[in-house]
Each structure stands twice: as C-alpha cells, then as structure tokens.
BAZAPA-725559 format. One line per field, with one value per residue: residue in three letters; x negated, y, z of N, C-alpha, C, CB in turn. Coordinates in nm, 2 decimals. Glycine has a CB too. Example, Ala and Ser with C-alpha at 12.3 -4.5 7.8 and 13.67 -1.06 7.14 Angstrom:
<rs>
resn: (ala	ser)
n.c1: (-1.32	-1.28)
n.c2: (-0.57	-0.22)
n.c3: (0.78	0.71)
ca.c1: (-1.23	-1.37)
ca.c2: (-0.45	-0.11)
ca.c3: (0.78	0.71)
c.c1: (-1.32	-1.29)
c.c2: (-0.33	0.00)
c.c3: (0.78	0.79)
cb.c1: (-1.13	-1.41)
cb.c2: (-0.45	-0.06)
cb.c3: (0.90	0.57)
</rs>
This chain:
<rs>
resn: (asn	phe	tyr	met	ala	thr	gly	val	ile	arg	ile	phe	cys	ser	met	ala	lys	arg	thr	val	gln	his	arg	lys	asn	val	phe	tyr	ile	pro	leu	glu	ser	gly	lys	glu	ala	val	leu	glu	tyr	ser	glu	ser	pro	gly	asn	thr	trp	asp	met	tyr	his	thr	glu	val	pro	pro	glu	asn	arg	gly	gln	gly	leu	ala	ala	asp	leu	ala	lys	ala	ala	leu	asp	his	ala	gly	lys	glu	asn	ile	asn	val	ile	leu	thr	cys	ser	tyr	leu	gln	his	tyr	met	lys	lys	his	ser	asp	glu	his	lys	asn	val	thr	ile	gln	gln)
n.c1: (-13.73	-13.85	-13.70	-13.45	-13.51	-13.58	-13.33	-13.18	-13.31	-13.24	-12.97	-12.95	-13.08	-12.90	-12.68	-12.77	-12.75	-12.50	-12.37	-12.13	-11.99	-11.88	-11.67	-11.46	-11.14	-11.19	-11.34	-11.63	-11.82	-12.11	-12.19	-12.41	-12.35	-12.28	-12.03	-11.77	-11.65	-11.35	-11.17	-10.90	-10.74	-10.49	-10.46	-10.25	-10.02	-10.08	-10.31	-10.34	-10.40	-10.30	-10.37	-10.38	-10.47	-10.68	-10.95	-11.14	-11.38	-11.30	-11.51	-11.66	-11.50	-11.41	-11.63	-11.62	-11.61	-11.38	-11.30	-11.52	-11.49	-11.24	-11.30	-11.49	-11.35	-11.14	-11.28	-11.40	-11.17	-11.07	-11.29	-11.27	-11.02	-10.80	-10.48	-10.33	-10.17	-10.08	-10.03	-10.13	-10.12	-10.32	-10.47	-10.28	-10.26	-10.53	-10.54	-10.36	-10.51	-10.73	-10.67	-10.76	-11.01	-10.98	-10.84	-10.84	-10.74	-10.47	-10.19	-9.94	-9.60)
n.c2: (-4.02	-3.77	-3.63	-3.63	-3.47	-3.24	-3.18	-3.13	-2.90	-2.72	-2.71	-2.59	-2.35	-2.23	-2.21	-2.02	-1.79	-1.71	-1.47	-1.29	-0.98	-0.65	-0.40	-0.11	-0.22	-0.48	-0.80	-0.97	-1.20	-1.19	-1.35	-1.56	-1.55	-1.29	-1.23	-1.20	-1.35	-1.29	-1.14	-0.95	-0.67	-0.45	-0.14	-0.06	0.15	0.17	0.04	-0.19	-0.46	-0.59	-0.88	-0.98	-1.12	-1.37	-1.47	-1.69	-1.73	-1.97	-2.15	-2.16	-2.27	-2.49	-2.49	-2.39	-2.12	-1.94	-2.01	-1.91	-1.64	-1.60	-1.66	-1.46	-1.22	-1.25	-1.28	-1.03	-0.87	-0.96	-0.87	-0.60	-0.54	-0.54	-0.56	-0.82	-0.91	-1.19	-1.23	-1.36	-1.68	-1.87	-1.78	-1.81	-2.09	-2.15	-2.03	-2.19	-2.42	-2.34	-2.20	-2.21	-2.11	-1.85	-1.72	-1.47	-1.29	-1.09	-1.18	-1.06	-1.09)
n.c3: (7.78	7.79	7.60	7.72	7.94	7.82	7.71	7.94	8.03	7.82	7.86	8.11	8.06	7.88	8.04	8.23	8.09	8.10	8.22	8.38	8.29	8.36	8.25	8.21	8.24	8.15	8.19	8.08	7.89	7.72	7.41	7.23	6.96	6.92	6.97	7.23	7.53	7.69	7.97	8.01	8.16	8.29	8.47	8.74	8.94	9.29	9.35	9.18	8.96	8.65	8.52	8.22	7.99	7.86	7.67	7.47	7.21	6.95	6.88	7.12	7.31	7.58	7.74	7.99	8.01	8.03	8.29	8.44	8.39	8.51	8.78	8.84	8.81	8.99	9.23	9.24	9.26	9.52	9.69	9.66	9.75	9.57	9.44	9.26	8.96	8.78	8.47	8.25	8.12	8.14	8.36	8.56	8.57	8.64	8.90	9.04	9.06	9.19	9.43	9.69	9.69	9.65	9.86	9.97	9.79	9.69	9.54	9.34	9.24)
ca.c1: (-13.72	-13.89	-13.59	-13.35	-13.56	-13.56	-13.19	-13.14	-13.36	-13.16	-12.84	-12.98	-13.11	-12.78	-12.59	-12.83	-12.72	-12.35	-12.35	-12.00	-12.02	-11.75	-11.65	-11.33	-11.03	-11.23	-11.46	-11.67	-11.94	-12.16	-12.22	-12.52	-12.30	-12.25	-11.89	-11.75	-11.53	-11.30	-11.05	-10.85	-10.65	-10.45	-10.45	-10.12	-10.02	-10.08	-10.44	-10.30	-10.44	-10.23	-10.46	-10.28	-10.52	-10.81	-10.97	-11.27	-11.38	-11.28	-11.64	-11.71	-11.41	-11.45	-11.76	-11.59	-11.63	-11.26	-11.30	-11.62	-11.43	-11.14	-11.36	-11.56	-11.24	-11.06	-11.38	-11.41	-11.04	-11.07	-11.38	-11.23	-10.88	-10.72	-10.37	-10.34	-10.05	-10.13	-9.93	-10.19	-10.08	-10.44	-10.50	-10.18	-10.30	-10.65	-10.51	-10.30	-10.61	-10.84	-10.62	-10.84	-11.14	-10.94	-10.74	-10.84	-10.68	-10.33	-10.12	-9.80	-9.51)
ca.c2: (-3.93	-3.63	-3.58	-3.60	-3.36	-3.12	-3.15	-3.07	-2.76	-2.64	-2.68	-2.50	-2.21	-2.17	-2.17	-1.90	-1.67	-1.69	-1.36	-1.22	-0.84	-0.58	-0.26	-0.06	-0.30	-0.61	-0.87	-1.03	-1.28	-1.18	-1.48	-1.56	-1.51	-1.15	-1.22	-1.20	-1.42	-1.18	-1.13	-0.82	-0.63	-0.31	-0.09	-0.01	0.22	0.09	-0.04	-0.32	-0.50	-0.69	-0.96	-1.02	-1.19	-1.43	-1.53	-1.74	-1.77	-2.11	-2.22	-2.16	-2.33	-2.62	-2.48	-2.33	-1.97	-1.88	-2.03	-1.82	-1.51	-1.59	-1.66	-1.33	-1.12	-1.27	-1.25	-0.88	-0.82	-0.99	-0.79	-0.46	-0.53	-0.50	-0.65	-0.88	-0.97	-1.28	-1.25	-1.46	-1.82	-1.94	-1.74	-1.87	-2.23	-2.14	-1.99	-2.30	-2.52	-2.28	-2.10	-2.22	-2.03	-1.71	-1.69	-1.33	-1.22	-1.07	-1.20	-1.01	-1.16)
ca.c3: (7.90	7.76	7.53	7.82	8.02	7.73	7.70	8.07	8.03	7.73	7.92	8.22	8.01	7.82	8.16	8.29	8.01	8.12	8.32	8.36	8.31	8.38	8.21	8.24	8.20	8.09	8.23	7.96	7.88	7.58	7.36	7.14	6.83	6.91	7.02	7.37	7.59	7.77	8.05	8.01	8.26	8.30	8.60	8.77	9.06	9.41	9.35	9.13	8.82	8.58	8.44	8.12	7.87	7.86	7.53	7.44	7.07	6.93	6.88	7.25	7.41	7.64	7.81	8.12	8.01	8.09	8.44	8.49	8.39	8.61	8.91	8.86	8.82	9.12	9.34	9.24	9.32	9.66	9.76	9.65	9.80	9.46	9.42	9.12	8.89	8.68	8.36	8.16	8.16	8.18	8.50	8.65	8.59	8.72	9.04	9.11	9.08	9.27	9.53	9.82	9.67	9.64	9.96	10.01	9.68	9.70	9.42	9.33	9.14)
c.c1: (-13.75	-13.77	-13.48	-13.39	-13.55	-13.42	-13.13	-13.19	-13.28	-13.03	-12.85	-13.00	-12.98	-12.68	-12.64	-12.79	-12.57	-12.33	-12.22	-12.03	-11.88	-11.76	-11.50	-11.23	-11.07	-11.35	-11.50	-11.80	-11.99	-12.21	-12.33	-12.48	-12.27	-12.10	-11.88	-11.63	-11.48	-11.18	-11.01	-10.74	-10.61	-10.43	-10.31	-10.13	-10.03	-10.20	-10.41	-10.35	-10.35	-10.33	-10.38	-10.34	-10.66	-10.83	-11.12	-11.27	-11.37	-11.41	-11.70	-11.62	-11.46	-11.58	-11.74	-11.60	-11.50	-11.26	-11.41	-11.56	-11.33	-11.20	-11.42	-11.45	-11.17	-11.15	-11.39	-11.28	-11.03	-11.17	-11.34	-11.09	-10.79	-10.61	-10.37	-10.20	-10.11	-10.03	-10.00	-10.17	-10.21	-10.48	-10.40	-10.22	-10.43	-10.63	-10.45	-10.41	-10.72	-10.79	-10.70	-10.96	-11.10	-10.83	-10.73	-10.79	-10.53	-10.27	-9.98	-9.73	-9.46)
c.c2: (-3.79	-3.56	-3.54	-3.48	-3.23	-3.08	-3.08	-2.92	-2.67	-2.61	-2.58	-2.36	-2.15	-2.13	-2.04	-1.78	-1.63	-1.58	-1.29	-1.07	-0.77	-0.44	-0.23	-0.16	-0.44	-0.67	-0.95	-1.11	-1.26	-1.31	-1.46	-1.51	-1.37	-1.12	-1.22	-1.29	-1.31	-1.21	-0.99	-0.79	-0.48	-0.27	-0.03	0.07	0.12	-0.01	-0.18	-0.34	-0.60	-0.76	-1.03	-1.11	-1.24	-1.50	-1.57	-1.77	-1.92	-2.20	-2.23	-2.22	-2.46	-2.61	-2.41	-2.18	-1.90	-1.89	-1.93	-1.68	-1.49	-1.58	-1.52	-1.22	-1.13	-1.24	-1.10	-0.82	-0.84	-0.90	-0.64	-0.43	-0.48	-0.60	-0.70	-0.93	-1.06	-1.30	-1.34	-1.60	-1.90	-1.91	-1.79	-2.02	-2.23	-2.12	-2.11	-2.41	-2.47	-2.18	-2.10	-2.13	-1.88	-1.67	-1.54	-1.24	-1.21	-1.08	-1.15	-1.08	-1.05)
c.c3: (7.87	7.69	7.63	7.91	7.95	7.72	7.82	8.07	7.94	7.79	8.03	8.17	7.95	7.94	8.22	8.22	8.03	8.23	8.28	8.39	8.32	8.33	8.22	8.16	8.13	8.16	8.11	7.98	7.74	7.53	7.25	7.00	6.81	6.96	7.17	7.41	7.69	7.86	8.06	8.11	8.24	8.44	8.63	8.90	9.18	9.42	9.30	8.99	8.77	8.49	8.34	8.00	7.89	7.72	7.52	7.29	7.05	6.94	7.02	7.36	7.46	7.72	7.95	8.13	8.07	8.24	8.50	8.49	8.50	8.75	8.94	8.89	8.95	9.24	9.35	9.31	9.47	9.74	9.76	9.70	9.69	9.45	9.28	9.08	8.78	8.57	8.25	8.21	8.20	8.32	8.60	8.68	8.67	8.86	9.11	9.14	9.18	9.38	9.66	9.81	9.67	9.74	9.99	9.90	9.70	9.56	9.43	9.22	9.04)
cb.c1: (-13.81	-14.02	-13.54	-13.33	-13.71	-13.62	-13.11	-13.19	-13.52	-13.15	-12.78	-13.10	-13.22	-12.71	-12.59	-12.98	-12.74	-12.28	-12.47	-11.89	-12.10	-11.71	-11.70	-11.30	-10.94	-11.26	-11.42	-11.68	-11.92	-12.28	-12.10	-12.60	-12.17	-12.27	-11.80	-11.73	-11.57	-11.26	-11.08	-10.80	-10.70	-10.32	-10.56	-10.01	-9.90	-9.96	-10.50	-10.14	-10.59	-10.11	-10.55	-10.21	-10.52	-10.82	-10.93	-11.31	-11.51	-11.21	-11.73	-11.75	-11.27	-11.46	-11.85	-11.69	-11.65	-11.13	-11.34	-11.76	-11.37	-11.05	-11.47	-11.65	-11.14	-11.00	-11.52	-11.43	-10.92	-11.11	-11.52	-11.25	-10.87	-10.80	-10.24	-10.44	-9.95	-10.18	-9.89	-10.34	-10.01	-10.56	-10.50	-10.04	-10.33	-10.75	-10.42	-10.20	-10.68	-10.94	-10.47	-10.88	-11.21	-10.89	-10.77	-10.98	-10.71	-10.30	-10.12	-9.80	-9.39)
cb.c2: (-3.98	-3.62	-3.67	-3.72	-3.38	-3.14	-3.27	-3.15	-2.76	-2.72	-2.81	-2.54	-2.22	-2.27	-2.29	-1.91	-1.71	-1.82	-1.26	-1.27	-0.79	-0.58	-0.23	0.08	-0.22	-0.59	-0.97	-0.93	-1.43	-1.07	-1.55	-1.69	-1.59	-1.10	-1.33	-1.06	-1.56	-1.07	-1.20	-0.78	-0.65	-0.28	0.02	-0.12	0.31	0.01	-0.05	-0.34	-0.54	-0.63	-1.06	-0.91	-1.09	-1.54	-1.43	-1.87	-1.71	-2.14	-2.16	-2.02	-2.34	-2.73	-2.39	-2.38	-1.92	-1.94	-2.17	-1.83	-1.48	-1.72	-1.77	-1.30	-1.13	-1.41	-1.31	-0.83	-0.89	-1.13	-0.80	-0.41	-0.44	-0.49	-0.57	-0.99	-0.87	-1.41	-1.12	-1.43	-1.89	-1.91	-1.59	-1.87	-2.29	-2.03	-1.87	-2.37	-2.55	-2.21	-2.14	-2.36	-2.07	-1.68	-1.77	-1.29	-1.28	-0.93	-1.36	-0.85	-1.23)
cb.c3: (8.01	7.67	7.42	7.91	8.07	7.59	7.68	8.19	7.99	7.60	7.98	8.31	7.90	7.72	8.26	8.30	7.86	8.16	8.32	8.45	8.19	8.53	8.06	8.19	8.10	7.94	8.36	7.85	7.91	7.58	7.30	7.13	6.80	6.77	6.96	7.42	7.67	7.67	8.19	7.87	8.41	8.22	8.63	8.79	9.07	9.42	9.49	9.13	8.82	8.50	8.53	8.06	7.75	7.98	7.42	7.53	7.00	6.80	6.79	7.29	7.34	7.54	7.73	8.22	7.87	8.03	8.47	8.40	8.25	8.60	8.92	8.75	8.70	9.13	9.30	9.10	9.25	9.68	9.69	9.51	9.92	9.32	9.46	9.12	8.83	8.74	8.30	8.16	8.04	8.09	8.51	8.59	8.44	8.66	9.05	9.01	8.95	9.18	9.56	9.85	9.53	9.50	10.09	10.03	9.54	9.77	9.38	9.31	9.20)
</rs>
C-alpha cells in the first residue's frame, strides 16, 4: 500500500508541473528534460490565429500534453474573442472530440 501511495504522489507531483505557458506565437509546457511541448500559431488580420503546429517530444508522448496545450490555447482564444483557424491535424481532431468545451471559440475554415 505504501508503494501505491507513493506512486500516486509521484503522479500527482508530475501532473502539477504541467503548467501551460504562453509567449508570442506559442503555447508551451516546459519539460524536465529541458525540452518543450509546443502549440504554435501565427497571427493574421482580423484578430485571427492560425494554430498550425503541435509537437510533443517522442519520449513524452501519450501523457496528454498535446491535449493540455490545445485546451489552454482554445480557452485563451475564447476568452479573448480571437478567431481561430485549425490547420494542425491534431487540433482538428481535438476540436471534434471536445467541441462542447469550446463553444465560445469561433473556428474559421
């Protein structure tokens, strides 16, 4: 039981370090390896962002990092009334699965 409790604590602590940060044209999660998981976008006229690329280092895939980035970026766009173009195939897939969570985001084709 102690081992299980310790494992749960380790998982919780590593999850707590998953803070999505934002700098110009990129949302990112700093990783312990010094690398970053990223969601990149370009700004277009008309208060529009083209979210064109999401990447997670191979050794960190399967941990939900891309979903965390997508949620943070789309939440930000919704709060700031930013129109979004999803040219990244991962983000298109994410939005299909999570459209109910992001009803306030204007998606342009």
